[in-house]
C-alpha positions in Angstrom: 43.3 14.2 -38.9 39.8 15.8 -37.7 38.8 18.6 -36.6 35.9 20.4 -34.2 34.9 23.7 -35.6 32.6 26.0 -34.3 31.9 29.5 -32.6 31.8 29.4 -28.8 31.7 31.7 -25.3 35.2 32.2 -24.3 36.8 32.8 -28.3 33.8 35.7 -28.7 34.5 37.1 -25.4 38.5 37.2 -26.0 37.5 39.3 -29.4 35.5 41.5 -26.8 37.8 42.2 -24.7 40.3 43.7 -27.4 37.5 45.8 -28.6 36.7 47.2 -25.7 38.1 50.3 -24.1 38.5 50.7 -19.9 37.6 54.9 -21.0 35.3 56.9 -23.4 35.6 60.0 -25.2 39.1 61.3 -26.0 41.3 64.8 -25.2 40.2 67.2 -22.5 36.2 64.5 -22.3 37.6 61.8 -21.8 36.3 59.8 -19.3 37.6 56.4 -17.3 34.7 53.9 -17.1 33.1 52.3 -13.9 34.1 48.3 -13.9 30.1 47.7 -13.8 29.7 50.5 -17.1 32.7 48.3 -18.7 31.3 45.1 -18.4 28.4 45.4 -18.9 29.9 47.1 -22.8 32.0 43.8 -22.8 28.6 42.0 -22.2 27.3 43.2 -25.2 30.4 43.7 -27.6 30.3 39.6 -26.8 26.9 38.5 -27.5 27.4 40.4 -30.9 30.8 38.9 -31.4 28.9 35.1 -30.7 25.9 36.1 -32.3 28.4 37.2 -35.7 31.5 35.4 -35.9 32.2 32.5 -38.6 33.0 29.1 -37.2 37.1 28.9 -36.0 38.7 25.4 -34.4 38.1 24.4 -31.3 40.1 21.8 -31.0 43.5 19.8 -31.9 44.1 17.2 -34.2 42.2 14.5 -33.5 42.4 11.0 -35.2 39.1 9.6 -35.5 35.3 11.3 -35.7 34.1 9.5 -33.1 36.6 11.4 -30.5 35.4 14.2 -32.2 31.5 13.5 -31.3 32.9 13.7 -27.3 34.6 16.5 -27.7 31.3 18.3 -29.2 29.0 16.6 -26.3 31.7 17.2 -24.0 31.5 21.5 -25.0 28.3 21.2 -25.0 28.3 20.7 -21.4 30.9 23.3 -20.1 29.8 26.6 -22.1 27.2 28.0 -25.6 28.1 27.1 -28.5 27.2 26.8 -32.3 27.7 25.7 -35.4 29.9 23.1 -34.4 30.8 20.7 -36.7 33.7 18.0 -37.3 35.9 18.8 -40.6 38.8 17.2 -42.3 41.2 17.9 -44.9 40.2 16.9 -48.5 42.4 17.6 -51.5 41.0 19.7 -54.3 42.5 17.7 -57.2 45.0 21.3 -58.0 48.3 21.6 -57.5 50.2 24.7 -55.9 51.9 26.3 -59.0 55.1 27.2 -57.3 55.1 24.3 -55.1 53.9 21.7 -57.1 52.4 20.3 -54.2 48.7 19.4 -53.6 45.5 22.6 -52.5 44.1 21.0 -50.1 40.3 22.7 -48.3 38.5 21.9 -45.6 35.3 19.1 -45.8 32.6 19.7 -43.6 32.6 15.6 -42.7 29.3 13.8 -42.7 30.4 9.9 -41.3 
């Protein structure tokens, strides 16, 4: 199974919406932000998140690398992305001492 990993603006915006507050200050100095101020802070935080985020899984399980390449082409037409790469699970050759199952790692598919 193959997956597409990367960073896109919608993931960065979702993280920014969780972090940015609708007010500033505390106690008696608390003030509600106007919609323009709030949107400006969200936009700045979104850009900061986009620049520093690690690649995350963007797609569901895809059966072939060709489907992943098509997903990447389609994703690039819709919104801004970076670090798009195809990854797959590869056994490391080690066993988990508790479960005795092979340990797996995510490897970048080079084709």
